[in-house]
C-alpha positions in Angstrom: -41.9 -73.1 -11.3 -40.3 -74.0 -8.3 -42.2 -73.9 -5.0 -41.0 -74.5 -1.4 -42.9 -75.3 1.8 -40.4 -72.9 3.7 -38.5 -69.9 2.4 -35.3 -70.7 0.9 -32.8 -70.4 3.7 -30.2 -68.4 1.8 -32.2 -65.9 -0.4 -35.7 -66.0 1.6 -37.9 -66.7 -1.4 -40.7 -69.2 -1.5 -41.2 -69.7 -5.2 -39.4 -69.0 -8.5 -40.6 -68.9 -12.1 -37.7 -69.8 -14.5 -37.1 -70.3 -18.2 -34.4 -72.8 -19.1 -32.9 -74.2 -22.1 -31.6 -77.7 -22.3 -28.7 -79.1 -24.4 -29.6 -82.6 -24.3 -26.5 -83.8 -26.3 -24.1 -82.3 -23.9 -25.9 -82.8 -20.7 -26.3 -79.0 -19.7 -28.8 -76.3 -19.3 -29.0 -72.5 -19.4 -31.2 -70.3 -17.3 -32.6 -67.8 -19.7 -34.6 -65.7 -17.0 -35.9 -66.2 -13.6 -38.2 -64.3 -11.1 -38.4 -65.1 -7.3 -41.4 -64.4 -5.3 -42.2 -64.0 -1.4 -45.4 -66.2 -1.9 -46.1 -69.7 -3.1 -46.4 -70.5 -6.7 -45.5 -66.9 -8.1 -47.7 -65.1 -5.6 -46.7 -62.3 -3.2 -44.1 -59.7 -3.8 -41.8 -60.0 -6.7 -38.3 -60.2 -4.8 -35.9 -60.2 -7.8 -35.6 -61.1 -11.3 -32.6 -61.9 -13.6 -31.2 -63.3 -16.8 -28.4 -65.3 -17.2 -26.6 -66.5 -20.3 -23.9 -69.1 -19.1 -24.3 -72.9 -19.7 -23.9 -75.1 -16.7 -23.6 -78.9 -16.6 -26.3 -81.0 -14.9 -25.2 -82.9 -11.9 -26.4 -86.5 -11.6 -29.0 -87.1 -8.9 -30.1 -83.5 -8.8 -33.6 -82.2 -9.5 -32.3 -80.7 -12.8 -31.2 -84.2 -13.9 -34.8 -85.3 -13.3 -36.1 -82.5 -15.3 -33.5 -83.0 -18.2 -34.4 -86.7 -18.4 -38.1 -85.7 -19.0 -37.3 -83.0 -21.5 -34.8 -85.0 -23.4 -36.9 -88.3 -23.5 -40.0 -86.5 -24.4 -41.7 -87.4 -27.6 -44.6 -85.4 -28.7 -47.8 -87.3 -29.9 -48.4 -86.7 -33.5 -51.4 -84.6 -34.3 -51.5 -82.8 -30.9 
């Protein structure tokens, strides 16, 4: 989930719900699907939804690099 305090300047949406795959070994991600909304945290009107199938590389110092670090370094606790 992505949420902004002000609407995205280019597309005019306030929040987005995304499903992404991460390829930790190659430093890339694939956006499987996304939906964008006029309201905060998935509320309001559904403005658009789309599916993508291409892989993109994660740039250093980006929000996606922080997410990728978390996802790729995640170690599940046994028994949970």
